[in-house]
C-alpha positions in Angstrom: 126.5 2.2 143.1 128.8 2.2 139.9 129.7 5.8 138.6 128.4 7.3 135.8 131.4 8.3 133.2 129.7 11.6 131.8 132.1 13.6 129.3 131.9 17.1 130.2 132.3 17.9 126.2 129.2 16.3 126.0 127.8 17.6 129.0 127.9 21.3 128.4 126.9 20.2 124.2 123.7 19.0 125.7 123.3 22.1 127.3 123.7 24.2 124.6 121.3 22.7 122.3 118.7 22.5 125.2 118.9 26.1 126.0 117.8 26.8 122.1 115.5 24.6 122.4 113.7 25.7 125.5 115.3 29.1 126.4 111.9 31.0 124.4 108.9 29.2 125.7 108.9 29.8 129.4 107.3 32.2 130.4 103.5 30.2 130.1 105.1 26.8 130.8 103.2 23.6 131.3 105.0 21.1 133.1 104.4 17.9 131.1 104.5 15.1 133.7 104.9 11.6 132.2 103.2 10.7 135.7 101.4 12.4 138.2 99.5 12.7 141.3 97.9 13.3 144.7 100.1 13.3 147.5 98.5 13.8 150.7 97.6 17.6 150.0 99.7 18.0 147.5 100.7 16.8 144.1 103.6 15.4 142.2 105.1 15.3 139.0 107.5 12.6 137.5 109.2 13.9 134.1 111.6 10.9 132.4 113.6 11.8 129.6 112.0 12.3 126.0 111.7 10.2 123.6 115.3 8.9 122.1 117.2 10.1 124.7 118.0 7.4 127.1 117.7 7.2 130.9 120.7 7.5 132.5 119.2 5.6 136.0 120.0 9.3 138.2 117.0 11.2 139.5 117.2 14.6 140.3 114.4 15.8 142.8 113.6 19.5 142.5 112.6 21.2 146.2 110.8 24.5 145.5 111.2 27.9 147.5 108.8 29.5 149.6 105.1 30.2 148.9 103.1 32.7 150.8 100.5 31.5 153.4 97.0 31.1 152.6 97.7 30.1 148.9 96.4 27.3 146.9 98.9 23.9 147.6 100.5 23.6 144.2 104.0 22.9 142.2 105.5 27.0 142.0 105.7 26.7 138.3 106.9 29.6 137.9 110.0 28.6 140.1 111.3 26.1 137.4 112.5 28.4 134.9 115.2 30.6 135.3 117.8 33.0 133.1 115.7 31.6 129.9 115.9 27.9 130.6 113.4 25.3 132.3 115.2 22.7 134.4 113.1 20.3 133.8 113.3 20.3 130.1 117.3 20.5 130.5 117.7 17.9 132.8 115.5 15.3 130.9 117.2 16.4 127.8 120.5 14.9 129.4 118.4 11.8 130.4 118.6 12.4 133.9 114.8 12.1 135.6 113.4 14.9 137.2 110.5 14.1 140.2 109.0 17.5 141.5 106.3 18.5 144.0 103.9 20.8 146.1 104.6 20.6 149.8 101.6 19.8 151.7 101.1 23.6 153.1 101.7 26.9 152.2 103.9 29.0 154.4 106.3 27.5 156.2 107.0 24.1 155.2 110.2 22.6 156.2 109.8 19.7 157.6 106.4 19.1 155.5 108.6 19.1 152.7 111.5 16.8 153.7 108.5 14.3 154.5 106.9 15.5 151.6 110.2 15.0 149.2 110.9 11.3 151.1 107.3 10.1 150.0 108.1 11.1 146.8 111.4 9.2 146.4 109.3 6.0 147.1 106.5 7.5 144.4 109.1 7.7 141.6 110.9 3.9 142.6 107.6 2.6 143.0 106.7 3.6 139.3 110.1 2.9 137.7 110.0 -0.6 139.1 105.8 -1.0 138.0 107.4 -0.2 134.4 110.8 -1.4 134.6 110.3 -4.6 136.8 113.2 -3.9 138.6 112.6 -3.1 142.5 116.3 -0.5 142.3 117.0 0.6 139.2 118.2 4.0 140.1 121.9 4.1 139.9 122.1 7.7 141.9 119.2 10.4 143.9 120.6 14.1 143.9 118.5 16.7 145.8 118.4 20.0 144.3 116.2 23.3 145.5 116.7 26.9 146.1 115.2 28.9 148.9 113.2 27.0 151.1 114.1 24.3 149.2 117.4 25.4 149.7 117.2 24.6 153.5 114.9 21.4 153.2 117.8 20.1 150.4 120.7 20.7 153.2 118.7 18.9 155.8 117.8 15.9 153.4 121.4 16.0 152.5 122.5 16.2 156.3 119.7 13.2 157.9 119.3 11.0 155.0 122.4 9.8 153.0 120.7 6.7 152.6 118.4 8.1 150.1 120.4 10.3 148.4 123.6 10.8 147.0 124.6 14.0 146.8 122.8 17.6 146.7 122.8 21.3 145.8 121.4 23.9 147.7 120.5 27.3 146.1 120.1 30.6 148.4 118.5 28.7 151.2 118.4 30.0 155.1 121.1 26.7 155.6 123.1 28.9 158.4 120.9 29.5 161.5 117.1 29.5 161.2 116.1 32.3 164.2 118.8 34.0 162.6 116.8 34.4 159.2 113.1 35.2 161.1 115.5 37.8 163.2 116.5 39.4 160.0 113.1 39.9 158.2 111.5 40.8 162.0 114.4 43.4 162.5 113.5 45.0 158.8 109.8 45.0 160.4 110.6 47.3 163.5 112.8 49.7 162.1 110.6 50.2 159.5 108.0 51.1 162.3 110.3 53.5 164.3 110.8 55.2 161.1 107.3 55.4 159.9 104.9 55.1 162.3 101.8 53.7 162.0 101.9 53.8 158.1 101.0 49.3 157.6 97.7 48.9 159.2 98.1 45.7 162.3 101.8 45.7 164.5 101.0 45.1 167.7 102.9 41.0 168.2 102.9 41.7 164.5 99.2 41.6 164.4 99.9 40.1 160.9 97.0 39.9 158.6 96.5 36.3 158.5 93.9 33.9 160.5 92.1 31.0 160.2 93.1 30.8 156.5 91.9 34.2 155.9 94.0 37.3 155.0 92.2 40.4 156.8 94.0 43.3 155.2 96.4 42.6 152.4 96.1 39.3 150.2 99.4 38.1 149.2 97.9 38.9 145.2 97.2 42.5 146.4 100.8 43.0 148.0 102.6 44.6 144.8 100.1 46.9 144.5 100.0 47.9 148.1 103.7 48.2 148.9 103.8 50.6 145.5 100.8 52.6 146.6 101.3 53.0 150.2 104.7 52.0 151.1 107.4 53.4 148.3 105.7 57.0 148.6 106.7 57.0 152.4 110.3 55.9 151.4 110.8 58.4 148.2 109.1 61.4 150.6 111.8 61.2 152.9 114.6 59.8 151.5 116.9 60.4 154.8 114.4 58.6 156.9 115.0 56.0 154.1 118.7 55.2 153.5 118.6 55.1 157.5 116.6 52.1 157.4 118.3 50.9 154.3 121.8 50.2 157.0 119.4 49.7 160.1 118.0 46.6 158.9 121.2 45.2 156.8 119.0 45.7 153.3 121.4 44.6 150.4 121.2 47.1 147.2 123.4 46.8 143.8 125.6 50.1 143.9 124.9 50.3 139.9 121.2 50.5 140.5 120.6 51.6 144.2 117.0 53.0 144.0 115.6 50.3 142.4 117.2 47.5 144.6 116.7 49.4 147.4 113.0 49.3 146.8 113.3 45.8 145.9 114.8 45.0 149.3 112.3 46.7 151.1 109.2 44.8 149.3 110.9 41.7 149.7 111.3 42.2 153.6 108.4 43.2 154.4 106.2 40.8 152.4 107.6 38.2 154.8 107.1 40.1 158.0 103.6 41.4 156.9 101.9 38.5 155.4 103.5 35.6 156.7 105.0 35.9 160.5 102.0 34.8 161.8 101.5 32.0 159.8 105.7 31.2 161.2 103.7 31.7 165.1 101.2 29.1 164.6 103.3 26.9 163.0 106.1 26.7 165.2 103.4 26.7 168.3 105.5 30.3 169.2 106.2 33.3 168.7 110.0 33.2 166.7 111.4 36.4 166.5 113.4 37.8 169.7 115.1 41.4 169.3 115.2 42.3 172.8 118.8 42.7 173.2 119.8 43.7 170.1 121.8 46.8 169.8 120.9 48.2 166.4 123.4 50.5 164.4 123.0 52.6 161.4 120.9 55.4 162.3 121.6 59.4 163.2 120.9 58.8 166.8 121.2 55.0 168.0 121.1 55.2 171.5 117.2 56.7 170.6 116.7 54.0 168.1 117.3 51.5 170.5 115.7 52.7 173.4 112.3 53.5 171.3 112.4 50.5 168.8 109.7 47.9 170.1 111.1 45.0 171.3 109.8 41.0 171.3 111.0 38.1 173.1 110.8 34.5 171.4 109.1 32.2 172.5 110.8 28.6 174.1 108.5 26.8 172.3 109.1 28.6 168.8 113.2 27.7 169.4 112.6 24.3 170.5 111.0 23.3 167.4 113.6 25.9 165.1 116.3 23.7 166.8 114.6 20.4 166.0 113.3 20.8 162.3 114.3 23.6 161.5 118.4 24.4 161.9 120.8 22.3 160.0 123.8 20.7 161.6 127.0 20.7 159.3 127.3 17.0 159.5 127.9 15.4 156.4 128.2 11.9 155.1 127.2 13.0 151.6 128.5 16.0 149.2 126.5 19.4 149.3 127.3 22.2 147.2 125.5 25.8 148.1 125.4 28.8 146.0 124.2 32.4 146.8 124.4 35.4 146.0 126.7 37.9 148.0 123.6 40.4 148.6 120.6 38.7 148.6 118.1 40.3 150.2 115.7 37.6 151.3 118.1 34.7 152.5 121.6 36.8 153.4 124.9 35.7 152.2 125.5 35.1 155.9 124.1 32.1 156.1 126.7 30.7 153.9 129.7 31.9 156.5 127.3 30.2 159.5 126.7 26.6 157.5 131.0 27.3 156.4 131.4 27.3 160.5 128.9 24.4 161.3 130.4 22.1 158.2 134.3 23.4 159.6 133.3 22.1 162.6 132.2 18.7 161.8 135.1 18.0 159.1 133.1 18.2 156.7 133.8 21.8 155.0 135.9 20.7 151.6 135.6 16.9 152.0 132.1 16.8 151.9 130.7 20.9 151.5 131.7 23.3 148.9 130.4 26.9 148.7 130.4 28.9 145.6 129.9 32.3 146.0 128.3 34.8 143.3 128.8 38.3 143.7 125.9 39.9 142.9 122.7 41.5 144.1 119.1 39.3 143.7 117.6 36.3 145.9 118.6 32.9 143.8 119.5 35.7 140.9 122.2 33.0 139.4 123.2 32.7 135.7 122.7 29.2 133.5 126.0 28.9 133.6 127.1 29.3 137.1 123.9 26.7 137.8 125.8 24.0 135.8 129.5 24.7 137.7 127.1 23.8 140.9 125.4 21.1 139.0 128.9 19.4 137.6 130.9 20.4 141.0 128.0 18.2 143.0 128.6 15.4 139.9 132.2 15.5 140.6 132.0 15.1 144.3 130.0 11.8 143.5 132.5 10.7 141.6 129.6 10.8 138.9 131.6 13.3 136.4 134.8 12.0 135.8 136.4 13.5 132.5 136.1 17.1 131.9 137.4 18.4 128.2 137.1 20.5 125.3 135.2 22.9 127.7 136.5 25.8 125.1 134.9 24.2 121.9 131.6 24.3 123.3 131.5 27.4 126.1 132.4 30.7 124.3 133.2 34.1 125.7 131.7 35.0 128.9 129.9 31.2 129.4 133.2 30.0 129.0 134.6 33.0 131.8 131.9 32.0 133.8 132.4 28.4 134.1 136.5 28.6 134.4 136.1 31.0 137.1 133.9 28.8 139.0 135.7 25.6 137.9 139.2 27.3 139.1 138.1 28.3 142.5 136.6 24.7 143.3 139.2 22.9 142.1 137.3 21.3 139.2 139.9 19.8 136.8 138.9 20.6 133.4 140.7 21.0 129.7 139.8 24.2 128.0 141.0 22.1 124.6 143.7 19.0 123.5 142.9 15.2 125.3 140.9 14.0 127.7 141.9 14.9 131.3 140.6 12.7 134.2 139.6 14.0 137.5 141.2 12.9 140.6 138.1 11.9 142.8 137.9 12.4 146.3 
């Protein structure tokens, strides 16, 4: 495949124009598909560059994040826009083709997401072959995903280097999937210790979803349920609440502790209450394990560990997570990961674990780079940060070779944000002056 020479000046100029065009209209976003259709139990959408923008023979596939079990299968449009920009408009305006799909199920859908995206690549190739009468017109295929889609992205990059040329995994549970399940389960069992019998349906997390029906709380009722039933508990006894926050290792922003603590609580309990039973059914066994866990951070850790309810994961679930949900860290193509340090849904510790995996397999720095964003929130990236990650992916793949004049395009905090990431990751660039040729791998 021949590399595409993209000037960073043009790259960032295009971004600036597109942000001004699309930055205020994503509240009721409409995905304008060039071609769309059914894909098994789900659906897919392909968006080509608009009239007047030539296709650069590059495809970017978006792997979306988690959707609550039992909700309708469909492309989550609310996940396509962030920080004032909508991803399909941004990418197609720069000449990339864009494609995304829904997975064949909601709830835990990692293997399904992997299979559905591989099928989406075939659908795109068939569409392009029909339109252009060329069996292989696509030069590069990139996979980008966030949250659950970040894990799917990492698995696709590791296992299908013949299909994809590079990937960018944002805020995904890429380090160890049982660790992710245990993080959420720990929050639930320790909440029950501090606030017993306040949330109905505990038992073996005797959750609310069974045979496609929610018995206690519907997903669209969760926000109101949390505000009406759980927030008062946390606010009435702040001593217990702060102990629980410490024990469950929930992150928060010191500049806004109250709101961010409550937000973290809402997010971790949401999964445990609405979705863990779906995970049990889908994994073939109970996945949460704390039978040897020592909890700390309470006023009396000995009593906490004596009284907290203990669970042991089923072998079937552990084997399924190891086979279909865990990454290896072995890479033959570039994979950029990006994560906020205070992610309340998918802990940043995943990046440390994945760094160890990629180091052990000789992929760290050579194929894998992690971009760390010091901020609270799940997938809370700015446009500048996300574009720097995307540019780093192109650079590592040899698809972004000339970086020049960035200071004439980005100003103030935007330029500072880009420069920090560029310097941290070793992306050669020139603020002003002549073109600087990148040293490729």
